[in-house]
VMD Tcl script that builds the backbone (N, CA, C; Angstrom):
set m [mol new atoms 465]
animate dup $m
set s [atomselect $m all]
$s set {name element resname resid chain x y z} {
  {N N MET 1 A 0.850 -1.432 0.168}
  {CA C MET 1 A -0.062 -0.013 0.010}
  {C C MET 1 A 1.090 1.354 0.112}
  {N N GLU 2 A 1.665 1.212 0.710}
  {CA C GLU 2 A 2.720 2.416 1.223}
  {C C GLU 2 A 3.460 3.003 -0.548}
  {N N ASN 3 A 3.610 1.898 -1.403}
  {CA C ASN 3 A 4.312 2.710 -2.594}
  {C C ASN 3 A 3.138 3.397 -3.338}
  {N N LEU 4 A 2.068 2.967 -2.994}
  {CA C LEU 4 A 1.106 3.775 -3.652}
  {C C LEU 4 A 0.526 5.081 -3.254}
  {N N VAL 5 A 0.984 5.328 -2.097}
  {CA C VAL 5 A 0.484 6.574 -1.384}
  {C C VAL 5 A 1.706 7.690 -1.566}
  {N N VAL 6 A 1.240 8.821 -2.110}
  {CA C VAL 6 A 1.795 10.122 -2.273}
  {C C VAL 6 A 1.723 10.960 -1.191}
  {N N ILE 7 A 2.814 11.301 -0.523}
  {CA C ILE 7 A 2.469 12.517 0.568}
  {C C ILE 7 A 3.330 13.713 -0.115}
  {N N ARG 8 A 2.584 14.805 -0.186}
  {CA C ARG 8 A 3.225 15.840 -0.765}
  {C C ARG 8 A 2.675 16.986 0.103}
  {N N GLU 9 A 3.686 18.163 -0.383}
  {CA C GLU 9 A 3.146 19.581 0.205}
  {C C GLU 9 A 1.901 19.945 -0.132}
  {N N ALA 10 A 0.864 20.457 0.629}
  {CA C ALA 10 A -0.076 21.044 0.415}
  {C C ALA 10 A 0.086 22.480 -0.406}
  {N N LYS 11 A -0.925 22.711 -1.363}
  {CA C LYS 11 A -1.190 24.041 -1.984}
  {C C LYS 11 A -2.298 24.616 -1.544}
  {N N LYS 12 A -2.459 25.894 -2.241}
  {CA C LYS 12 A -3.802 26.744 -1.605}
  {C C LYS 12 A -5.059 25.775 -2.334}
  {N N SER 13 A -4.771 25.160 -3.527}
  {CA C SER 13 A -6.070 24.481 -4.031}
  {C C SER 13 A -6.653 23.272 -3.345}
  {N N ASP 14 A -5.662 22.815 -2.385}
  {CA C ASP 14 A -5.891 21.752 -1.132}
  {C C ASP 14 A -6.875 22.293 -0.036}
  {N N HIS 15 A -6.975 23.474 0.199}
  {CA C HIS 15 A -7.697 24.162 1.423}
  {C C HIS 15 A -8.977 23.408 1.315}
  {N N PRO 16 A -9.887 23.469 0.075}
  {CA C PRO 16 A -11.112 22.947 0.060}
  {C C PRO 16 A -11.307 21.546 0.650}
  {N N PHE 17 A -10.342 20.427 0.562}
  {CA C PHE 17 A -10.272 19.232 0.878}
  {C C PHE 17 A -10.277 19.244 2.239}
  {N N ILE 18 A -9.046 19.936 2.949}
  {CA C ILE 18 A -9.182 20.240 4.229}
  {C C ILE 18 A -10.243 20.497 5.067}
  {N N PHE 19 A -11.018 21.513 4.705}
  {CA C PHE 19 A -11.965 21.892 5.160}
  {C C PHE 19 A -13.240 21.031 5.086}
  {N N GLU 20 A -12.903 20.074 4.049}
  {CA C GLU 20 A -14.231 18.923 4.014}
  {C C GLU 20 A -14.064 18.112 5.133}
  {N N LEU 21 A -12.896 18.028 5.874}
  {CA C LEU 21 A -12.665 17.016 6.901}
  {C C LEU 21 A -12.984 17.592 8.058}
  {N N SER 22 A -13.394 18.996 8.110}
  {CA C SER 22 A -13.871 19.467 9.611}
  {C C SER 22 A -14.745 18.843 10.087}
  {N N PRO 23 A -15.953 18.793 9.583}
  {CA C PRO 23 A -17.093 18.022 10.028}
  {C C PRO 23 A -16.938 16.556 10.886}
  {N N TYR 24 A -15.810 16.019 10.141}
  {CA C TYR 24 A -15.424 14.589 10.705}
  {C C TYR 24 A -14.404 14.866 12.334}
  {N N LEU 25 A -13.784 16.094 12.051}
  {CA C LEU 25 A -13.079 16.253 13.260}
  {C C LEU 25 A -13.907 16.956 14.482}
  {N N VAL 26 A -15.357 17.462 13.881}
  {CA C VAL 26 A -16.198 18.031 14.961}
  {C C VAL 26 A -16.809 16.720 15.768}
  {N N GLU 27 A -17.373 15.808 15.004}
  {CA C GLU 27 A -18.040 14.576 15.163}
  {C C GLU 27 A -17.047 13.904 16.239}
  {N N VAL 28 A -15.948 13.653 16.040}
  {CA C VAL 28 A -14.875 12.702 17.262}
  {C C VAL 28 A -14.586 13.557 18.382}
  {N N ALA 29 A -14.886 15.038 18.430}
  {CA C ALA 29 A -14.790 15.904 19.570}
  {C C ALA 29 A -15.425 15.041 20.899}
  {N N GLN 30 A -16.922 14.937 20.419}
  {CA C GLN 30 A -17.803 14.207 21.488}
  {C C GLN 30 A -17.789 15.182 22.842}
  {N N LEU 31 A -18.003 16.365 22.298}
  {CA C LEU 31 A -18.102 17.649 23.735}
  {C C LEU 31 A -19.372 17.871 23.909}
  {N N ASP 32 A -20.214 17.083 24.622}
  {CA C ASP 32 A -21.593 17.124 25.213}
  {C C ASP 32 A -21.954 18.561 25.471}
  {N N TRP 33 A -20.936 19.364 26.259}
  {CA C TRP 33 A -21.129 20.575 26.680}
  {C C TRP 33 A -21.211 21.797 26.151}
  {N N HIS 34 A -20.977 21.542 24.670}
  {CA C HIS 34 A -20.784 22.546 23.614}
  {C C HIS 34 A -21.676 22.144 22.658}
  {N N SER 35 A -22.260 23.191 22.100}
  {CA C SER 35 A -23.401 22.690 20.825}
  {C C SER 35 A -22.432 22.161 19.591}
  {N N ASP 36 A -22.851 21.454 18.688}
  {CA C ASP 36 A -22.325 21.117 17.319}
  {C C ASP 36 A -21.856 22.415 16.654}
  {N N GLU 37 A -22.867 23.439 16.680}
  {CA C GLU 37 A -22.126 24.602 15.896}
  {C C GLU 37 A -21.148 25.155 16.489}
  {N N ALA 38 A -21.144 25.428 17.667}
  {CA C ALA 38 A -20.018 25.989 18.364}
  {C C ALA 38 A -18.712 25.170 18.187}
  {N N ILE 39 A -18.735 23.810 18.282}
  {CA C ILE 39 A -17.662 23.328 17.859}
  {C C ILE 39 A -17.384 23.456 16.642}
  {N N GLN 40 A -18.152 23.181 15.484}
  {CA C GLN 40 A -17.714 23.364 14.225}
  {C C GLN 40 A -17.274 24.727 13.880}
  {N N LYS 41 A -17.910 26.073 14.489}
  {CA C LYS 41 A -17.085 27.037 14.227}
  {C C LYS 41 A -15.622 27.347 14.681}
  {N N MET 42 A -15.399 26.510 15.720}
  {CA C MET 42 A -14.079 26.460 16.530}
  {C C MET 42 A -13.147 26.039 15.534}
  {N N GLN 43 A -13.786 24.915 15.089}
  {CA C GLN 43 A -12.934 23.854 14.172}
  {C C GLN 43 A -12.604 24.638 12.694}
  {N N ASP 44 A -13.428 25.268 12.130}
  {CA C ASP 44 A -13.372 25.997 11.014}
  {C C ASP 44 A -12.460 27.076 11.319}
  {N N ASP 45 A -12.536 27.941 12.322}
  {CA C ASP 45 A -11.608 28.946 12.664}
  {C C ASP 45 A -10.099 28.790 12.876}
  {N N TYR 46 A -10.150 27.386 13.393}
  {CA C TYR 46 A -8.715 27.061 13.898}
  {C C TYR 46 A -8.095 26.439 12.710}
  {N N ILE 47 A -8.550 25.811 11.643}
  {CA C ILE 47 A -8.349 25.166 10.444}
  {C C ILE 47 A -7.809 26.756 9.481}
  {N N SER 48 A -8.611 27.778 9.717}
  {CA C SER 48 A -8.202 28.994 8.867}
  {C C SER 48 A -7.067 29.472 9.538}
  {N N LYS 49 A -7.001 29.638 10.837}
  {CA C LYS 49 A -5.857 30.324 11.670}
  {C C LYS 49 A -4.354 29.244 11.017}
  {N N MET 50 A -4.584 27.920 11.204}
  {CA C MET 50 A -3.458 27.179 10.990}
  {C C MET 50 A -2.988 27.334 9.563}
  {N N LEU 51 A -3.860 27.339 8.809}
  {CA C LEU 51 A -3.466 27.589 7.245}
  {C C LEU 51 A -3.034 29.292 6.623}
  {N N GLU 52 A -3.268 30.110 7.778}
  {CA C GLU 52 A -2.803 31.330 7.449}
  {C C GLU 52 A -1.285 31.644 7.069}
  {N N GLU 53 A -0.739 32.259 6.540}
  {CA C GLU 53 A 0.687 32.864 6.375}
  {C C GLU 53 A 1.208 33.212 7.718}
  {N N THR 54 A 2.256 32.953 7.927}
  {CA C THR 54 A 2.912 32.926 9.197}
  {C C THR 54 A 4.508 33.080 9.185}
  {N N PRO 55 A 5.110 33.845 9.861}
  {CA C PRO 55 A 6.745 33.785 9.791}
  {C C PRO 55 A 7.285 32.627 10.405}
  {N N LYS 56 A 6.252 31.903 11.474}
  {CA C LYS 56 A 6.911 30.732 11.971}
  {C C LYS 56 A 6.731 29.540 11.134}
  {N N PRO 57 A 7.697 28.665 11.050}
  {CA C PRO 57 A 7.927 27.567 10.254}
  {C C PRO 57 A 6.871 26.647 10.276}
  {N N ASN 58 A 6.149 26.233 9.387}
  {CA C ASN 58 A 5.128 25.451 9.247}
  {C C ASN 58 A 4.883 24.766 8.018}
  {N N ILE 59 A 4.155 23.648 7.560}
  {CA C ILE 59 A 3.993 22.931 6.571}
  {C C ILE 59 A 2.752 22.187 6.787}
  {N N THR 60 A 2.151 22.007 5.603}
  {CA C THR 60 A 0.915 20.910 5.432}
  {C C THR 60 A 1.299 20.026 4.375}
  {N N PHE 61 A 1.002 18.767 4.835}
  {CA C PHE 61 A 1.153 17.789 3.944}
  {C C PHE 61 A -0.136 16.618 3.687}
  {N N ILE 62 A -0.374 16.578 2.266}
  {CA C ILE 62 A -1.338 15.969 2.092}
  {C C ILE 62 A -1.089 14.525 1.647}
  {N N ALA 63 A -1.834 13.635 1.876}
  {CA C ALA 63 A -1.686 12.116 1.602}
  {C C ALA 63 A -2.687 12.029 0.325}
  {N N GLU 64 A -2.163 10.898 -0.737}
  {CA C GLU 64 A -2.966 10.734 -1.775}
  {C C GLU 64 A -2.667 9.481 -2.448}
  {N N ILE 65 A -3.773 8.998 -2.841}
  {CA C ILE 65 A -3.608 7.762 -3.798}
  {C C ILE 65 A -4.406 8.101 -5.094}
  {N N ASN 66 A -3.615 7.709 -5.987}
  {CA C ASN 66 A -4.066 8.030 -7.611}
  {C C ASN 66 A -4.816 9.364 -7.612}
  {N N ASN 67 A -4.024 10.347 -7.205}
  {CA C ASN 67 A -4.373 11.829 -7.080}
  {C C ASN 67 A -5.585 12.225 -6.303}
  {N N ILE 68 A -6.083 11.192 -5.535}
  {CA C ILE 68 A -7.391 11.594 -4.679}
  {C C ILE 68 A -6.756 11.924 -3.273}
  {N N SER 69 A -7.140 13.079 -2.694}
  {CA C SER 69 A -6.711 13.485 -1.389}
  {C C SER 69 A -7.471 12.755 -0.327}
  {N N LEU 70 A -6.712 12.047 0.623}
  {CA C LEU 70 A -7.337 11.252 1.751}
  {C C LEU 70 A -7.261 11.638 2.997}
  {N N GLY 71 A -6.145 12.711 3.238}
  {CA C GLY 71 A -5.828 12.919 4.584}
  {C C GLY 71 A -4.714 14.246 4.355}
  {N N PHE 72 A -4.432 14.700 5.595}
  {CA C PHE 72 A -3.404 15.838 5.720}
  {C C PHE 72 A -2.941 15.871 7.006}
  {N N ILE 73 A -1.878 16.541 7.248}
  {CA C ILE 73 A -1.322 16.934 8.646}
  {C C ILE 73 A -0.817 18.321 8.572}
  {N N HIS 74 A -0.994 19.114 9.646}
  {CA C HIS 74 A -0.282 20.193 9.583}
  {C C HIS 74 A 0.815 20.062 10.616}
  {N N VAL 75 A 1.978 20.740 10.556}
  {CA C VAL 75 A 2.876 20.817 11.395}
  {C C VAL 75 A 3.672 22.184 11.675}
  {N N ARG 76 A 3.861 22.665 12.579}
  {CA C ARG 76 A 4.451 23.983 12.895}
  {C C ARG 76 A 5.271 23.843 14.103}
  {N N THR 77 A 6.303 24.892 14.392}
  {CA C THR 77 A 7.038 24.906 15.575}
  {C C THR 77 A 6.399 25.897 16.691}
  {N N GLN 78 A 6.741 25.567 17.668}
  {CA C GLN 78 A 6.248 26.412 19.087}
  {C C GLN 78 A 7.232 26.039 19.914}
  {N N LYS 79 A 6.975 26.821 21.067}
  {CA C LYS 79 A 8.118 26.842 22.535}
  {C C LYS 79 A 7.344 25.568 23.097}
  {N N ASP 80 A 8.090 24.762 23.632}
  {CA C ASP 80 A 7.984 23.887 24.551}
  {C C ASP 80 A 7.313 24.504 25.819}
  {N N GLY 81 A 6.131 24.022 26.508}
  {CA C GLY 81 A 5.887 24.970 27.758}
  {C C GLY 81 A 6.636 24.437 28.772}
  {N N ILE 82 A 7.304 23.550 28.767}
  {CA C ILE 82 A 8.262 23.130 30.045}
  {C C ILE 82 A 9.620 23.533 29.840}
  {N N SER 83 A 10.257 23.240 28.802}
  {CA C SER 83 A 11.737 23.602 28.873}
  {C C SER 83 A 11.914 24.782 27.720}
  {N N GLY 84 A 10.928 25.252 27.174}
  {CA C GLY 84 A 11.050 26.579 26.625}
  {C C GLY 84 A 11.922 26.382 25.175}
  {N N GLU 85 A 12.229 25.229 24.810}
  {CA C GLU 85 A 13.199 25.049 23.489}
  {C C GLU 85 A 11.994 24.925 22.219}
  {N N THR 86 A 12.248 25.131 21.120}
  {CA C THR 86 A 11.571 24.947 20.154}
  {C C THR 86 A 11.284 23.533 19.886}
  {N N CYS 87 A 10.051 23.303 19.387}
  {CA C CYS 87 A 9.767 21.908 19.073}
  {C C CYS 87 A 8.726 21.889 18.000}
  {N N GLY 88 A 8.369 20.725 17.609}
  {CA C GLY 88 A 7.311 20.429 16.521}
  {C C GLY 88 A 5.875 20.525 17.112}
  {N N THR 89 A 4.945 20.926 16.475}
  {CA C THR 89 A 3.546 20.539 17.044}
  {C C THR 89 A 2.839 20.264 15.820}
  {N N ILE 90 A 1.744 19.299 16.151}
  {CA C ILE 90 A 0.570 19.146 15.092}
  {C C ILE 90 A -0.367 19.680 15.688}
  {N N PRO 91 A -1.114 20.760 15.259}
  {CA C PRO 91 A -2.153 21.221 15.489}
  {C C PRO 91 A -3.518 20.490 14.586}
  {N N LEU 92 A -3.169 20.020 13.506}
  {CA C LEU 92 A -4.337 19.339 12.867}
  {C C LEU 92 A -3.773 18.013 12.105}
  {N N LEU 93 A -4.294 16.973 12.312}
  {CA C LEU 93 A -4.144 15.623 11.406}
  {C C LEU 93 A -5.645 15.158 11.492}
  {N N ALA 94 A -5.972 14.811 10.168}
  {CA C ALA 94 A -7.007 14.097 9.746}
  {C C ALA 94 A -6.861 13.142 8.653}
  {N N VAL 95 A -7.624 12.012 8.382}
  {CA C VAL 95 A -7.904 11.192 7.288}
  {C C VAL 95 A -9.229 10.855 7.122}
  {N N SER 96 A -9.583 10.871 5.968}
  {CA C SER 96 A -10.926 10.705 5.531}
  {C C SER 96 A -11.569 9.380 6.382}
  {N N PRO 97 A -12.718 9.229 6.800}
  {CA C PRO 97 A -13.365 8.099 7.382}
  {C C PRO 97 A -13.083 6.913 6.828}
  {N N LYS 98 A -13.458 7.048 5.355}
  {CA C LYS 98 A -13.130 5.805 4.340}
  {C C LYS 98 A -12.102 5.645 4.318}
  {N N SER 99 A -10.960 6.078 4.575}
  {CA C SER 99 A -9.713 5.848 4.220}
  {C C SER 99 A -8.738 5.315 5.656}
  {N N GLN 100 A -9.168 5.315 6.587}
  {CA C GLN 100 A -8.794 5.138 7.901}
  {C C GLN 100 A -8.574 3.381 7.955}
  {N N GLY 101 A -7.133 3.366 8.841}
  {CA C GLY 101 A -6.798 1.954 8.824}
  {C C GLY 101 A -5.862 1.482 7.632}
  {N N LEU 102 A -5.485 2.410 6.443}
  {CA C LEU 102 A -4.752 2.211 5.393}
  {C C LEU 102 A -3.144 2.525 5.810}
  {N N GLY 103 A -2.969 3.131 6.940}
  {CA C GLY 103 A -1.527 3.788 7.850}
  {C C GLY 103 A -1.239 5.081 6.929}
  {N N LEU 104 A -2.395 5.773 6.569}
  {CA C LEU 104 A -2.188 7.070 6.011}
  {C C LEU 104 A -1.753 7.926 7.073}
  {N N GLY 105 A -2.325 7.904 8.374}
  {CA C GLY 105 A -2.100 8.609 9.488}
  {C C GLY 105 A -0.807 8.511 10.099}
  {N N LYS 106 A -0.245 7.435 9.895}
  {CA C LYS 106 A 1.225 6.801 10.435}
  {C C LYS 106 A 2.018 7.581 9.571}
  {N N LEU 107 A 1.935 7.448 8.231}
  {CA C LEU 107 A 2.921 7.894 7.059}
  {C C LEU 107 A 2.884 9.572 7.356}
  {N N LEU 108 A 1.717 10.360 7.335}
  {CA C LEU 108 A 1.824 11.733 7.736}
  {C C LEU 108 A 2.511 12.328 8.836}
  {N N ILE 109 A 2.336 11.246 9.998}
  {CA C ILE 109 A 2.890 11.929 11.287}
  {C C ILE 109 A 4.399 11.769 10.832}
  {N N GLU 110 A 4.927 10.379 10.268}
  {CA C GLU 110 A 6.504 10.291 9.992}
  {C C GLU 110 A 6.996 11.494 9.061}
  {N N HIS 111 A 6.039 11.963 8.069}
  {CA C HIS 111 A 6.444 13.071 7.450}
  {C C HIS 111 A 6.696 14.212 8.180}
  {N N GLY 112 A 5.648 14.309 9.167}
  {CA C GLY 112 A 5.649 15.596 10.070}
  {C C GLY 112 A 6.932 15.378 11.056}
  {N N GLU 113 A 7.385 14.455 11.760}
  {CA C GLU 113 A 8.519 14.181 12.420}
  {C C GLU 113 A 9.878 14.329 11.559}
  {N N LYS 114 A 9.773 13.882 10.351}
  {CA C LYS 114 A 10.987 14.188 9.810}
  {C C LYS 114 A 11.299 15.735 9.275}
  {N N TRP 115 A 10.331 16.525 9.152}
  {CA C TRP 115 A 10.052 17.833 8.532}
  {C C TRP 115 A 10.777 18.561 10.153}
  {N N ALA 116 A 10.016 18.248 11.393}
  {CA C ALA 116 A 10.640 18.767 12.531}
  {C C ALA 116 A 11.706 18.748 13.025}
  {N N LYS 117 A 12.349 17.261 12.721}
  {CA C LYS 117 A 13.707 17.058 13.022}
  {C C LYS 117 A 14.524 17.765 12.230}
  {N N ASN 118 A 14.352 17.985 11.000}
  {CA C ASN 118 A 15.214 18.680 10.161}
  {C C ASN 118 A 15.520 20.090 10.465}
  {N N LEU 119 A 14.541 20.674 11.307}
  {CA C LEU 119 A 14.483 22.077 11.778}
  {C C LEU 119 A 15.330 21.987 13.126}
  {N N GLY 120 A 15.660 20.821 13.615}
  {CA C GLY 120 A 16.521 20.629 14.771}
  {C C GLY 120 A 15.517 20.443 16.161}
  {N N CYS 121 A 14.398 20.113 15.939}
  {CA C CYS 121 A 13.227 20.024 17.029}
  {C C CYS 121 A 13.609 18.486 17.899}
  {N N ARG 122 A 13.708 18.420 18.702}
  {CA C ARG 122 A 13.785 17.278 19.801}
  {C C ARG 122 A 12.663 16.456 19.932}
  {N N LEU 123 A 11.456 17.342 20.161}
  {CA C LEU 123 A 10.240 17.093 20.533}
  {C C LEU 123 A 9.000 17.243 19.418}
  {N N LEU 124 A 7.989 16.445 19.320}
  {CA C LEU 124 A 6.882 16.641 18.703}
  {C C LEU 124 A 5.829 16.665 19.511}
  {N N HIS 125 A 5.009 17.650 19.580}
  {CA C HIS 125 A 3.944 17.644 20.587}
  {C C HIS 125 A 2.376 17.443 19.693}
  {N N LEU 126 A 1.669 17.412 20.452}
  {CA C LEU 126 A 0.009 17.290 19.629}
  {C C LEU 126 A -0.846 17.468 20.775}
  {N N GLU 127 A -2.209 17.870 20.688}
  {CA C GLU 127 A -3.343 17.644 21.287}
  {C C GLU 127 A -4.023 16.984 20.459}
  {N N VAL 128 A -5.096 16.137 21.443}
  {CA C VAL 128 A -6.136 15.450 20.955}
  {C C VAL 128 A -7.636 15.437 21.755}
  {N N PHE 129 A -8.987 15.598 21.460}
  {CA C PHE 129 A -9.660 15.648 22.320}
  {C C PHE 129 A -9.792 14.352 23.065}
  {N N ALA 130 A -9.862 14.811 24.435}
  {CA C ALA 130 A -10.099 13.596 25.376}
  {C C ALA 130 A -10.924 12.712 25.106}
  {N N ASN 131 A -12.145 12.886 24.662}
  {CA C ASN 131 A -13.055 11.788 24.013}
  {C C ASN 131 A -12.823 11.052 22.755}
  {N N ASN 132 A -11.794 11.277 22.116}
  {CA C ASN 132 A -11.430 10.704 21.167}
  {C C ASN 132 A -10.528 9.500 21.451}
  {N N LYS 133 A -11.054 8.382 21.837}
  {CA C LYS 133 A -10.345 7.271 22.223}
  {C C LYS 133 A -9.633 6.798 21.304}
  {N N LYS 134 A -10.219 6.602 19.910}
  {CA C LYS 134 A -9.628 5.917 18.615}
  {C C LYS 134 A -8.065 6.931 18.331}
  {N N ALA 135 A -8.109 8.108 18.549}
  {CA C ALA 135 A -7.086 8.849 18.079}
  {C C ALA 135 A -5.866 8.743 19.383}
  {N N ASP 136 A -6.346 8.905 20.326}
  {CA C ASP 136 A -5.654 8.659 21.716}
  {C C ASP 136 A -5.020 7.260 21.538}
  {N N SER 137 A -5.375 6.379 21.281}
  {CA C SER 137 A -4.830 4.899 21.183}
  {C C SER 137 A -4.010 4.998 19.994}
  {N N PHE 138 A -4.367 5.472 18.844}
  {CA C PHE 138 A -3.470 5.565 17.701}
  {C C PHE 138 A -2.025 6.479 17.942}
  {N N TYR 139 A -2.114 7.595 18.771}
  {CA C TYR 139 A -1.056 8.151 19.059}
  {C C TYR 139 A -0.273 7.492 20.220}
  {N N GLN 140 A -0.751 6.875 21.071}
  {CA C GLN 140 A 0.043 6.171 21.842}
  {C C GLN 140 A 0.612 4.953 21.369}
  {N N ASN 141 A 0.271 4.051 20.354}
  {CA C ASN 141 A 0.848 3.223 19.592}
  {C C ASN 141 A 1.784 3.618 18.880}
  {N N ILE 142 A 1.970 5.007 18.450}
  {CA C ILE 142 A 3.129 5.257 17.709}
  {C C ILE 142 A 4.229 6.201 18.446}
  {N N GLY 143 A 3.946 6.081 19.974}
  {CA C GLY 143 A 5.039 6.583 20.830}
  {C C GLY 143 A 4.742 7.905 21.509}
  {N N PHE 144 A 3.759 8.466 21.385}
  {CA C PHE 144 A 3.012 9.641 21.851}
  {C C PHE 144 A 2.831 9.313 23.365}
  {N N LYS 145 A 3.034 10.214 24.488}
  {CA C LYS 145 A 2.570 9.996 25.533}
  {C C LYS 145 A 2.098 11.263 26.061}
  {N N PRO 146 A 0.851 11.055 27.180}
  {CA C PRO 146 A 0.297 12.225 27.868}
  {C C PRO 146 A 1.490 13.330 28.704}
  {N N GLU 147 A 1.196 14.571 28.464}
  {CA C GLU 147 A 2.326 15.185 29.274}
  {C C GLU 147 A 1.243 16.141 30.435}
  {N N THR 148 A 0.212 16.433 29.939}
  {CA C THR 148 A -0.664 17.491 30.973}
  {C C THR 148 A -2.008 17.049 30.279}
  {N N VAL 149 A -3.100 17.157 31.099}
  {CA C VAL 149 A -4.338 16.980 30.928}
  {C C VAL 149 A -5.050 18.245 31.149}
  {N N HIS 150 A -5.959 18.764 30.263}
  {CA C HIS 150 A -6.693 19.905 30.541}
  {C C HIS 150 A -8.118 19.517 30.701}
  {N N MET 151 A -8.822 19.939 31.648}
  {CA C MET 151 A -10.202 19.193 32.384}
  {C C MET 151 A -10.973 20.189 32.502}
  {N N ILE 152 A -12.377 19.929 32.271}
  {CA C ILE 152 A -13.423 20.826 32.259}
  {C C ILE 152 A -14.600 20.323 32.872}
  {N N LYS 153 A -15.603 21.075 33.419}
  {CA C LYS 153 A -16.599 20.586 34.177}
  {C C LYS 153 A -17.725 21.576 34.030}
  {N N PRO 154 A -18.671 21.225 33.221}
  {CA C PRO 154 A -20.171 22.008 32.862}
  {C C PRO 154 A -20.784 22.256 34.283}
  {N N ILE 155 A -20.962 23.561 34.622}
  {CA C ILE 155 A -21.561 23.865 35.876}
  {C C ILE 155 A -23.020 24.807 35.807}
}
mol reanalyze $m
mol bondsrecalc $m
mol representation Tube
mol addrep $m
């Protein structure tokens, strides 16, 4: 399968595809204390912000098979909250639901890791919605470990 997959740098013409996956990202969040509309707006605003031009190093990769886009990852740099060193961070990763299980997420992460390592980063950071157990399991299986947990309580 891997030799059929192409991982390439995203172009502006890929932005509609990236936004097509936004409803799926909202669905897996499972935040009962927020309305679906609020979560969708947050997710769309977040994607827009991540795709804006910025002086900070960043890149978006697209995974495709036969010129059909199936997933993406956005990687950028940020300061580590504990050591203060520059590290890589993955603010966005999504694979279309019909394409999950093909190894695309792992390939995209590997490209993100390589990009960050080439910039001299020692750490790669990401956040995942706590209720997204499938993603949490995926990330832990490829070596990510929880560092802090942000908690909330509806009152």
